[in-house]
C-alpha positions in Angstrom: 3.8 2.7 12.7 4.9 4.6 9.7 1.5 5.4 8.2 -1.3 6.7 10.3 -4.4 4.6 10.7 -6.6 7.5 9.4 -4.6 7.5 6.1 -4.9 3.7 5.8 -8.6 4.0 6.2 -9.0 6.2 3.1 -6.3 4.7 0.9 -7.3 2.2 -1.8 -5.4 0.2 -4.4 -5.0 2.5 -7.5 -5.4 -0.5 -9.8 -8.6 -2.2 -8.5 -9.8 0.4 -6.0 -9.8 -2.4 -3.4 -8.7 -2.4 0.2 -5.0 -2.4 1.2 -3.2 -3.2 4.4 0.2 -2.8 5.9 2.7 -5.7 5.5 4.4 -7.2 8.5 7.5 -5.0 8.3 5.3 -1.9 7.9 7.3 -0.8 4.9 4.7 -1.4 2.3 1.0 -1.6 1.6 -0.5 -4.9 0.1 -3.4 -5.3 -2.2 -4.5 -8.9 -1.8 -6.7 -8.8 -5.0 -4.0 -7.5 -7.3 -1.1 -9.3 -5.4 0.9 -6.0 -5.4 3.0 -4.3 -2.8 3.2 -0.5 -2.8 6.3 0.6 -1.0 6.4 3.2 1.8 9.4 5.6 1.4 10.2 8.3 4.0 6.7 7.7 5.5 5.0 8.3 2.2 3.1 5.5 0.4 4.1 5.3 -3.2 0.7 4.5 -4.8 1.8 4.3 -8.4 0.9 1.1 -10.3 4.1 1.2 -12.3 6.2 1.3 -9.1 4.3 -1.5 -7.3 6.1 -4.8 -6.9 4.3 -8.2 -7.5 4.0 -10.4 -4.4 
């Protein structure tokens, strides 16, 4: 797992402040409410709305 569970527990979507979860490949975080994917690069979640990809 690239991102520790403790970090996932405190992270929230920067757009809606909702819950996020790891995708199946474990290379991104998904916000189901916003339908956005926040990439994980070098084990660091990129939590910038402008860099998020639509699902």
